[in-house]
The first five atom37 places (N, CA, C, CB, O) and aatype in JSON, in Angstrom:
{
  "aatype": [12, 12, 11, 11, 7, 10, 0, 6, 3, 8, 18, 8, 5, 6, 0, 13, 7, 19, 0, 16, 0, 16, 6, 6, 5, 19, 11, 0, 19, 5, 9, 15, 19, 3, 7, 2, 19, 13, 6, 7, 2, 2, 5, 11, 16, 10, 10, 6, 5, 0, 6, 3, 0, 7, 10, 15, 9, 0, 8, 15, 4, 1, 0, 7, 13, 4, 7, 0, 4, 11, 19, 16, 19, 6, 15, 7, 10, 19, 8, 5, 14, 3, 19, 14, 0, 9, 5, 6, 15, 6, 9, 0, 6, 7, 11, 19, 10, 0, 4, 4, 15, 19, 14, 11, 16, 3, 19, 6, 10, 19, 15],
  "atom_mask": [
    [1, 1, 1, 1, 1],
    [1, 1, 1, 1, 1],
    [1, 1, 1, 1, 1],
    [1, 1, 1, 1, 1],
    [1, 1, 1, 0, 1],
    [1, 1, 1, 1, 1],
    [1, 1, 1, 1, 1],
    [1, 1, 1, 1, 1],
    [1, 1, 1, 1, 1],
    [1, 1, 1, 1, 1],
    [1, 1, 1, 1, 1],
    [1, 1, 1, 1, 1],
    [1, 1, 1, 1, 1],
    [1, 1, 1, 1, 1],
    [1, 1, 1, 1, 1],
    [1, 1, 1, 1, 1],
    [1, 1, 1, 0, 1],
    [1, 1, 1, 1, 1],
    [1, 1, 1, 1, 1],
    [1, 1, 1, 1, 1],
    [1, 1, 1, 1, 1],
    [1, 1, 1, 1, 1],
    [1, 1, 1, 1, 1],
    [1, 1, 1, 1, 1],
    [1, 1, 1, 1, 1],
    [1, 1, 1, 1, 1],
    [1, 1, 1, 1, 1],
    [1, 1, 1, 1, 1],
    [1, 1, 1, 1, 1],
    [1, 1, 1, 1, 1],
    [1, 1, 1, 1, 1],
    [1, 1, 1, 1, 1],
    [1, 1, 1, 1, 1],
    [1, 1, 1, 1, 1],
    [1, 1, 1, 0, 1],
    [1, 1, 1, 1, 1],
    [1, 1, 1, 1, 1],
    [1, 1, 1, 1, 1],
    [1, 1, 1, 1, 1],
    [1, 1, 1, 0, 1],
    [1, 1, 1, 1, 1],
    [1, 1, 1, 1, 1],
    [1, 1, 1, 1, 1],
    [1, 1, 1, 1, 1],
    [1, 1, 1, 1, 1],
    [1, 1, 1, 1, 1],
    [1, 1, 1, 1, 1],
    [1, 1, 1, 1, 1],
    [1, 1, 1, 1, 1],
    [1, 1, 1, 1, 1],
    [1, 1, 1, 1, 1],
    [1, 1, 1, 1, 1],
    [1, 1, 1, 1, 1],
    [1, 1, 1, 0, 1],
    [1, 1, 1, 1, 1],
    [1, 1, 1, 1, 1],
    [1, 1, 1, 1, 1],
    [1, 1, 1, 1, 1],
    [1, 1, 1, 1, 1],
    [1, 1, 1, 1, 1],
    [1, 1, 1, 1, 1],
    [1, 1, 1, 1, 1],
    [1, 1, 1, 1, 1],
    [1, 1, 1, 0, 1],
    [1, 1, 1, 1, 1],
    [1, 1, 1, 1, 1],
    [1, 1, 1, 0, 1],
    [1, 1, 1, 1, 1],
    [1, 1, 1, 1, 1],
    [1, 1, 1, 1, 1],
    [1, 1, 1, 1, 1],
    [1, 1, 1, 1, 1],
    [1, 1, 1, 1, 1],
    [1, 1, 1, 1, 1],
    [1, 1, 1, 1, 1],
    [1, 1, 1, 0, 1],
    [1, 1, 1, 1, 1],
    [1, 1, 1, 1, 1],
    [1, 1, 1, 1, 1],
    [1, 1, 1, 1, 1],
    [1, 1, 1, 1, 1],
    [1, 1, 1, 1, 1],
    [1, 1, 1, 1, 1],
    [1, 1, 1, 1, 1],
    [1, 1, 1, 1, 1],
    [1, 1, 1, 1, 1],
    [1, 1, 1, 1, 1],
    [1, 1, 1, 1, 1],
    [1, 1, 1, 1, 1],
    [1, 1, 1, 1, 1],
    [1, 1, 1, 1, 1],
    [1, 1, 1, 1, 1],
    [1, 1, 1, 1, 1],
    [1, 1, 1, 0, 1],
    [1, 1, 1, 1, 1],
    [1, 1, 1, 1, 1],
    [1, 1, 1, 1, 1],
    [1, 1, 1, 1, 1],
    [1, 1, 1, 1, 1],
    [1, 1, 1, 1, 1],
    [1, 1, 1, 1, 1],
    [1, 1, 1, 1, 1],
    [1, 1, 1, 1, 1],
    [1, 1, 1, 1, 1],
    [1, 1, 1, 1, 1],
    [1, 1, 1, 1, 1],
    [1, 1, 1, 1, 1],
    [1, 1, 1, 1, 1],
    [1, 1, 1, 1, 1],
    [1, 1, 1, 1, 1],
    [1, 1, 1, 1, 1]
  ],
  "atom_positions": [
    [[79.4, 90.96, 207.94], [78.6, 90.77, 209.3], [78.61, 89.64, 210.16], [77.32, 90.86, 209.08], [78.83, 89.65, 211.37]],
    [[78.3, 88.33, 209.2], [78.3, 87.25, 209.48], [79.61, 86.7, 210.22], [77.97, 86.73, 208.42], [79.58, 85.98, 211.21]],
    [[80.92, 87.23, 209.49], [82.14, 87.17, 210.06], [82.35, 87.57, 211.35], [82.9, 87.77, 209.4], [83.22, 87.04, 212.05]],
    [[81.72, 88.36, 211.7], [81.76, 89.19, 213.02], [80.67, 88.37, 213.94], [81.29, 90.97, 212.77], [80.31, 88.94, 214.97]],
    [[80.15, 87.14, 213.65], [79.47, 86.63, 214.88], [77.86, 86.89, 214.56], [0.0, 0.0, 0.0], [77.06, 86.22, 215.21]],
    [[77.57, 87.46, 213.97], [75.95, 87.88, 213.94], [75.27, 87.01, 213.11], [75.61, 89.36, 213.38], [75.63, 86.71, 211.97]],
    [[74.29, 86.6, 213.68], [73.22, 85.71, 213.16], [73.04, 85.85, 211.91], [72.03, 85.85, 213.73], [73.01, 87.04, 211.59]],
    [[72.9, 85.03, 210.97], [72.09, 85.51, 209.72], [70.82, 85.99, 209.48], [72.03, 84.72, 209.02], [70.47, 86.81, 208.64]],
    [[69.99, 85.24, 210.5], [68.48, 85.66, 210.79], [68.32, 86.94, 211.58], [67.73, 84.53, 211.62], [67.24, 87.42, 211.91]],
    [[69.55, 87.47, 211.86], [69.35, 89.16, 212.83], [70.08, 89.85, 211.77], [70.27, 89.47, 214.76], [70.49, 90.79, 212.45]],
    [[70.53, 90.06, 210.66], [70.95, 90.77, 209.61], [70.01, 91.34, 208.89], [71.66, 90.11, 208.88], [69.33, 90.65, 208.14]],
    [[69.86, 92.45, 208.98], [68.93, 93.16, 207.86], [69.53, 94.47, 207.09], [67.53, 93.67, 208.61], [70.15, 95.31, 207.74]],
    [[69.31, 94.62, 205.59], [70.19, 95.67, 204.99], [69.1, 96.3, 204.5], [71.35, 95.31, 203.93], [68.17, 95.5, 204.41]],
    [[68.76, 97.6, 204.08], [67.94, 98.45, 203.4], [68.78, 99.26, 202.41], [67.17, 99.3, 204.35], [69.89, 99.76, 202.59]],
    [[67.85, 99.27, 201.15], [68.73, 100.34, 200.32], [67.62, 101.11, 199.58], [69.92, 99.61, 199.16], [66.6, 100.56, 199.16]],
    [[67.93, 102.6, 199.45], [66.73, 103.66, 198.98], [66.8, 104.14, 197.67], [66.69, 104.94, 199.79], [67.88, 104.64, 197.35]],
    [[66.27, 104.12, 197.18], [66.26, 104.65, 195.58], [64.72, 105.36, 194.87], [0.0, 0.0, 0.0], [63.61, 105.31, 195.41]],
    [[64.87, 105.65, 194.25], [63.72, 105.91, 193.52], [63.47, 105.36, 191.99], [63.67, 107.28, 193.53], [64.1, 105.73, 191.0]],
    [[62.68, 104.63, 192.02], [62.0, 103.84, 190.76], [61.9, 104.78, 189.49], [60.38, 103.31, 191.15], [61.05, 105.68, 189.55]],
    [[62.62, 104.68, 188.44], [62.82, 105.45, 187.24], [62.06, 104.79, 186.15], [64.29, 105.59, 186.89], [61.81, 105.49, 185.17]],
    [[61.7, 103.71, 186.16], [61.08, 102.65, 185.27], [59.93, 103.44, 184.58], [60.52, 101.28, 186.14], [59.13, 104.04, 185.3]],
    [[59.78, 103.47, 183.17], [58.78, 103.86, 182.46], [58.11, 102.94, 181.53], [59.17, 104.84, 181.86], [58.72, 102.32, 180.65]],
    [[56.46, 102.81, 181.77], [56.15, 102.16, 180.67], [55.72, 102.72, 179.17], [55.29, 101.48, 181.12], [54.82, 102.25, 178.46]],
    [[56.39, 103.58, 178.94], [56.28, 104.48, 177.66], [57.03, 103.93, 176.66], [56.76, 105.92, 177.83], [58.18, 103.65, 177.01]],
    [[56.75, 103.67, 175.47], [57.51, 103.22, 174.39], [58.72, 104.28, 174.08], [56.53, 103.01, 173.15], [58.44, 105.47, 174.13]],
    [[59.9, 103.92, 173.79], [61.14, 104.57, 173.56], [60.87, 105.41, 172.46], [62.29, 103.65, 173.31], [60.46, 104.98, 171.38]],
    [[61.12, 106.75, 172.73], [61.24, 107.78, 171.91], [62.12, 108.83, 171.8], [60.39, 108.21, 171.95], [62.08, 109.47, 172.85]],
    [[62.75, 109.22, 171.16], [63.96, 110.23, 170.92], [63.64, 111.21, 171.24], [64.5, 110.45, 169.73], [62.72, 111.68, 170.58]],
    [[64.17, 112.02, 172.33], [63.95, 113.78, 172.54], [64.96, 114.1, 172.31], [63.55, 114.52, 173.87], [65.95, 113.37, 172.27]],
    [[64.89, 115.76, 172.02], [66.1, 116.7, 172.25], [66.24, 117.21, 173.63], [66.03, 117.92, 171.36], [65.2, 117.54, 174.19]],
    [[67.38, 117.33, 174.28], [67.58, 117.78, 175.62], [68.61, 118.72, 175.37], [67.94, 116.69, 176.67], [69.53, 118.52, 174.58]],
    [[68.42, 119.97, 176.2], [69.21, 121.13, 176.32], [69.49, 121.24, 177.62], [68.65, 122.3, 175.83], [68.59, 121.14, 178.45]],
    [[70.65, 121.43, 177.94], [71.23, 121.71, 179.51], [72.03, 122.71, 179.27], [72.08, 120.52, 180.31], [73.05, 122.67, 178.59]],
    [[71.45, 123.87, 179.99], [72.4, 125.47, 179.63], [72.9, 125.58, 178.39], [73.8, 125.74, 180.51], [74.09, 125.81, 178.14]],
    [[71.93, 125.4, 177.49], [72.48, 125.36, 175.9], [73.22, 124.51, 175.27], [0.0, 0.0, 0.0], [73.56, 124.75, 174.11]],
    [[73.56, 123.51, 175.84], [74.05, 122.47, 175.43], [72.97, 121.48, 175.13], [74.96, 122.07, 176.3], [72.28, 120.99, 176.03]],
    [[72.8, 121.12, 173.58], [71.98, 120.37, 173.0], [72.49, 118.96, 172.95], [71.68, 120.9, 171.81], [73.67, 118.69, 172.74]],
    [[71.41, 117.98, 173.17], [71.77, 116.79, 172.79], [70.64, 115.7, 172.46], [72.59, 116.37, 173.76], [69.52, 116.08, 172.82]],
    [[70.67, 114.59, 171.92], [69.86, 113.68, 171.66], [69.78, 112.67, 172.96], [70.28, 113.08, 170.38], [70.71, 112.11, 173.53]],
    [[68.26, 112.62, 173.26], [68.26, 111.69, 174.53], [67.1, 110.79, 174.25], [0.0, 0.0, 0.0], [66.89, 110.46, 173.09]],
    [[66.23, 110.31, 175.31], [65.35, 109.45, 175.12], [64.21, 109.84, 176.47], [66.1, 107.93, 175.07], [64.47, 110.65, 177.35]],
    [[63.16, 109.18, 176.36], [62.19, 109.3, 177.51], [62.1, 108.38, 178.3], [61.01, 109.48, 177.21], [61.05, 108.34, 178.94]],
    [[63.04, 107.41, 178.54], [63.3, 106.18, 179.67], [64.26, 106.29, 180.57], [63.66, 104.93, 179.12], [64.16, 105.49, 181.5]],
    [[65.54, 107.32, 180.63], [66.45, 107.59, 181.49], [66.09, 108.81, 181.98], [67.7, 107.54, 181.0], [65.33, 109.56, 181.36]],
    [[66.7, 109.16, 183.37], [66.66, 110.12, 183.75], [67.31, 111.32, 183.16], [66.87, 109.9, 184.68], [68.19, 111.07, 182.33]],
    [[67.05, 112.67, 183.43], [67.92, 113.72, 183.22], [69.47, 113.82, 183.48], [67.41, 114.57, 183.86], [70.33, 114.01, 182.61]],
    [[69.62, 113.69, 184.54], [71.16, 113.51, 185.14], [71.8, 112.64, 184.6], [71.33, 113.17, 186.48], [72.96, 112.98, 184.38]],
    [[71.39, 111.06, 184.12], [71.99, 110.23, 183.5], [72.2, 110.48, 182.15], [71.46, 109.22, 183.69], [73.25, 110.1, 181.62]],
    [[71.32, 111.08, 181.51], [71.47, 111.17, 179.88], [72.27, 112.44, 180.0], [69.9, 111.3, 178.81], [73.0, 112.51, 179.01]],
    [[72.45, 113.57, 180.87], [73.67, 114.66, 180.7], [74.74, 113.99, 180.84], [73.75, 115.84, 181.68], [75.55, 114.12, 179.92]],
    [[75.13, 113.08, 181.99], [76.29, 112.67, 181.96], [76.68, 111.91, 180.75], [76.46, 112.03, 183.01], [77.6, 112.31, 180.03]],
    [[76.08, 110.92, 180.51], [76.04, 110.37, 179.09], [76.63, 111.06, 177.79], [74.7, 110.21, 178.81], [77.47, 110.63, 177.0]],
    [[75.91, 112.29, 177.81], [76.54, 113.3, 176.69], [77.6, 114.28, 177.41], [75.25, 114.31, 175.92], [77.65, 115.49, 177.2]],
    [[78.46, 113.57, 178.32], [79.61, 114.68, 178.89], [79.33, 115.92, 179.68], [0.0, 0.0, 0.0], [80.21, 116.68, 180.08]],
    [[78.26, 116.03, 179.84], [77.86, 117.37, 180.71], [77.42, 116.97, 182.03], [76.64, 118.26, 180.04], [76.75, 115.99, 182.36]],
    [[78.04, 118.17, 182.93], [77.76, 118.03, 184.48], [76.43, 118.38, 185.08], [78.69, 118.88, 185.2], [76.27, 119.54, 184.68]],
    [[75.58, 118.12, 185.66], [74.84, 118.6, 186.49], [75.56, 118.28, 188.24], [73.38, 117.95, 186.07], [76.29, 117.45, 188.78]],
    [[74.82, 119.47, 188.61], [75.28, 119.36, 190.43], [74.44, 118.15, 190.77], [74.75, 120.94, 191.66], [73.38, 117.92, 190.18]],
    [[74.92, 117.39, 191.72], [74.1, 116.15, 192.37], [75.22, 115.44, 193.44], [73.53, 114.91, 191.02], [76.45, 115.47, 193.51]],
    [[74.1, 114.76, 194.26], [74.81, 114.14, 195.23], [74.12, 112.51, 195.77], [74.85, 115.27, 196.42], [74.83, 111.51, 195.87]],
    [[72.75, 112.52, 196.03], [72.32, 111.31, 196.51], [71.78, 110.66, 195.29], [71.33, 111.43, 197.67], [71.61, 109.44, 195.33]],
    [[71.51, 111.24, 194.34], [71.03, 110.31, 193.1], [69.46, 109.57, 193.48], [72.34, 108.93, 192.83], [69.0, 108.58, 192.92]],
    [[68.88, 110.26, 194.46], [67.47, 109.35, 194.88], [66.49, 110.6, 195.38], [67.76, 107.98, 196.39], [65.71, 110.4, 196.31]],
    [[66.55, 111.48, 194.94], [65.46, 112.59, 195.13], [65.25, 113.07, 196.61], [0.0, 0.0, 0.0], [64.2, 113.56, 197.01]],
    [[66.66, 112.82, 197.59], [66.51, 112.91, 198.93], [67.1, 114.3, 199.17], [67.18, 111.72, 199.72], [66.67, 114.87, 200.17]],
    [[68.12, 115.03, 198.36], [69.08, 115.85, 198.86], [68.9, 117.2, 198.02], [70.51, 115.16, 198.77], [69.26, 118.27, 198.52]],
    [[68.47, 117.15, 197.03], [67.97, 118.22, 196.05], [68.77, 119.19, 195.58], [0.0, 0.0, 0.0], [68.3, 120.3, 195.35]],
    [[70.09, 118.91, 195.35], [71.42, 119.09, 194.94], [71.17, 119.48, 193.25], [72.4, 117.61, 195.29], [71.66, 120.39, 192.59]],
    [[70.27, 118.46, 192.89], [70.3, 118.32, 191.19], [69.43, 119.33, 191.22], [69.79, 116.83, 190.25], [69.33, 119.25, 190.0]],
    [[68.58, 120.38, 191.54], [67.49, 121.12, 190.78], [67.94, 121.8, 189.85], [66.73, 121.97, 191.48], [68.98, 122.45, 189.97]],
    [[67.09, 121.73, 188.54], [67.22, 122.17, 187.41], [65.67, 122.88, 187.38], [67.68, 121.01, 186.33], [64.7, 122.68, 188.11]],
    [[65.86, 123.86, 186.13], [64.29, 124.56, 186.02], [64.3, 124.03, 184.6], [64.0, 126.55, 186.25], [65.29, 124.08, 183.87]],
    [[63.25, 123.58, 184.3], [62.47, 123.22, 183.01], [61.75, 124.91, 182.24], [60.99, 121.9, 183.61], [60.76, 125.54, 182.62]],
    [[62.68, 125.21, 181.14], [62.41, 126.19, 180.7], [61.48, 125.85, 179.61], [63.47, 126.86, 180.46], [60.81, 126.78, 179.17]],
    [[61.29, 124.51, 179.02], [60.13, 124.29, 178.18], [60.34, 122.95, 177.81], [59.97, 125.25, 176.98], [61.42, 122.36, 177.72]],
    [[58.96, 122.41, 177.57], [59.0, 120.73, 177.72], [58.45, 120.27, 178.94], [0.0, 0.0, 0.0], [58.27, 121.09, 179.85]],
    [[58.09, 118.77, 179.13], [57.25, 117.98, 179.95], [58.69, 117.03, 180.8], [55.94, 116.93, 178.84], [59.68, 116.46, 180.33]],
    [[58.35, 117.16, 181.78], [59.17, 116.19, 182.52], [58.1, 115.16, 183.3], [60.21, 117.03, 183.6], [56.92, 115.48, 183.43]],
    [[58.65, 113.85, 183.82], [58.08, 113.13, 184.77], [58.96, 113.35, 185.97], [57.9, 111.71, 184.37], [60.19, 113.22, 185.94]],
    [[58.24, 113.7, 187.09], [58.86, 114.28, 188.47], [58.51, 113.47, 189.25], [58.49, 115.61, 189.0], [57.37, 113.76, 189.61]],
    [[58.96, 112.32, 189.87], [58.24, 111.61, 190.86], [58.19, 112.26, 192.08], [58.75, 110.37, 191.06], [58.94, 113.18, 192.37]],
    [[57.41, 111.87, 192.73], [56.92, 112.52, 193.96], [58.03, 111.89, 195.08], [55.16, 112.12, 194.3], [58.12, 110.73, 195.48]],
    [[58.67, 112.83, 195.35], [60.04, 112.73, 196.07], [60.18, 113.62, 197.21], [61.18, 113.05, 195.16], [59.51, 114.64, 197.09]],
    [[61.09, 113.5, 198.64], [61.11, 114.66, 199.42], [61.64, 115.66, 199.16], [61.46, 114.52, 200.35], [61.17, 116.62, 199.78]],
    [[62.74, 115.98, 198.25], [63.75, 116.97, 198.4], [63.15, 117.92, 197.55], [65.21, 116.58, 198.04], [63.99, 118.65, 197.02]],
    [[61.76, 118.21, 197.19], [61.43, 118.97, 196.12], [59.95, 119.34, 196.79], [61.51, 118.14, 194.57], [59.28, 118.49, 197.39]],
    [[59.61, 120.41, 196.66], [58.64, 121.19, 197.31], [57.68, 121.56, 196.15], [59.28, 122.45, 198.07], [58.12, 121.87, 195.04]],
    [[55.9, 121.52, 196.51], [55.0, 121.9, 195.53], [55.29, 123.24, 194.9], [53.71, 121.88, 196.07], [55.04, 123.41, 193.71]],
    [[55.75, 124.1, 195.58], [55.72, 125.51, 195.01], [57.04, 125.81, 194.42], [55.37, 126.59, 196.1], [57.21, 126.97, 194.04]],
    [[58.12, 124.87, 194.27], [59.28, 124.37, 193.38], [58.84, 124.29, 192.19], [59.87, 123.1, 193.71], [59.06, 125.07, 191.26]],
    [[57.88, 122.85, 192.16], [57.65, 122.32, 190.71], [56.36, 123.24, 189.99], [57.21, 120.51, 190.79], [56.05, 123.07, 188.82]],
    [[55.73, 124.14, 190.78], [55.11, 125.17, 190.43], [55.85, 126.25, 189.54], [54.68, 125.65, 191.55], [55.3, 126.8, 188.58]],
    [[57.15, 126.48, 189.93], [58.04, 127.28, 189.34], [58.56, 126.65, 188.21], [59.01, 127.65, 190.18], [59.22, 127.34, 187.43]],
    [[58.38, 125.46, 187.97], [59.2, 124.79, 186.75], [60.68, 124.08, 187.14], [0.0, 0.0, 0.0], [61.57, 123.73, 186.36]],
    [[60.66, 123.98, 188.71], [61.78, 123.04, 188.98], [61.71, 121.73, 189.06], [62.29, 123.27, 189.98], [60.57, 121.4, 189.37]],
    [[62.43, 120.82, 188.92], [62.52, 119.22, 188.97], [63.7, 118.89, 189.3], [62.23, 118.47, 187.74], [64.66, 119.6, 189.0]],
    [[63.84, 117.63, 190.04], [65.13, 117.12, 190.31], [65.86, 115.94, 188.97], [64.89, 116.33, 191.86], [65.39, 114.84, 188.68]],
    [[66.84, 116.48, 188.46], [67.42, 116.0, 187.34], [67.88, 114.25, 187.48], [68.68, 117.03, 187.09], [67.96, 113.36, 186.63]],
    [[68.12, 114.29, 188.88], [68.49, 112.57, 189.28], [67.33, 111.69, 189.16], [69.0, 112.32, 190.92], [67.52, 110.47, 189.14]],
    [[66.01, 112.23, 189.08], [64.78, 111.35, 188.92], [63.78, 111.53, 188.1], [64.17, 111.26, 189.92], [62.72, 110.91, 188.11]],
    [[64.21, 112.67, 187.12], [63.41, 113.04, 186.35], [63.46, 112.45, 184.86], [63.51, 114.28, 186.46], [64.4, 112.49, 184.06]],
    [[62.62, 112.09, 184.77], [62.43, 111.61, 183.11], [61.94, 112.16, 181.93], [61.71, 110.7, 182.99], [60.74, 111.93, 181.79]],
    [[62.5, 112.86, 180.96], [61.71, 113.96, 180.09], [60.67, 113.29, 179.0], [62.87, 114.91, 179.21], [61.11, 112.37, 178.31]],
    [[59.54, 113.64, 178.86], [58.22, 113.21, 178.12], [58.43, 113.82, 176.98], [56.8, 113.6, 178.74], [58.06, 113.25, 175.96]],
    [[59.03, 115.04, 176.9], [59.25, 115.72, 175.34], [60.56, 116.22, 175.04], [58.33, 117.0, 175.07], [61.51, 115.79, 175.69]],
    [[60.7, 117.02, 174.18], [62.05, 117.74, 174.02], [61.78, 118.71, 174.97], [62.47, 118.34, 172.55], [60.72, 119.33, 175.05]],
    [[63.03, 118.85, 175.89], [63.03, 119.87, 177.17], [64.53, 120.97, 177.14], [63.04, 118.73, 178.8], [65.61, 120.73, 176.61]],
    [[64.3, 121.68, 177.59], [65.16, 122.65, 177.8], [65.46, 123.22, 179.27], [64.72, 123.59, 177.02], [64.59, 123.82, 179.9]],
    [[66.72, 123.0, 179.77], [66.64, 123.21, 180.92], [67.95, 123.87, 181.41], [66.28, 122.07, 181.5], [69.02, 123.82, 180.79]],
    [[67.77, 124.45, 182.48], [68.64, 125.68, 183.03], [69.1, 125.12, 184.47], [67.67, 127.28, 183.17], [68.29, 124.93, 185.38]],
    [[70.39, 124.89, 184.58], [70.83, 124.47, 186.18], [71.13, 125.63, 187.02], [72.2, 123.55, 186.27], [71.46, 125.48, 188.19]]
  ]
}
């Protein structure tokens, strides 16, 4: 934008995302996505770990705004941050957003 004549003090840029940092000690967890089981950890998001394992989970924004990555937790516990694309009623049904949820224990997911 500066090359087009905009004064630097008039330029503003924003980026949005979900903080997924955790203060938990690193712990190995077993993650199952639609019956595909792999070793993961309690640090990275479910989506990142599934991709690292070569598995595909539907997604789009990667920031909790679109809801395309909703999965159902059949067993286990995850940390689901407060993001706009998931309702309390869906959380009560066991749904989480894979793009911003981090497993706390071994988990079994259905996409």
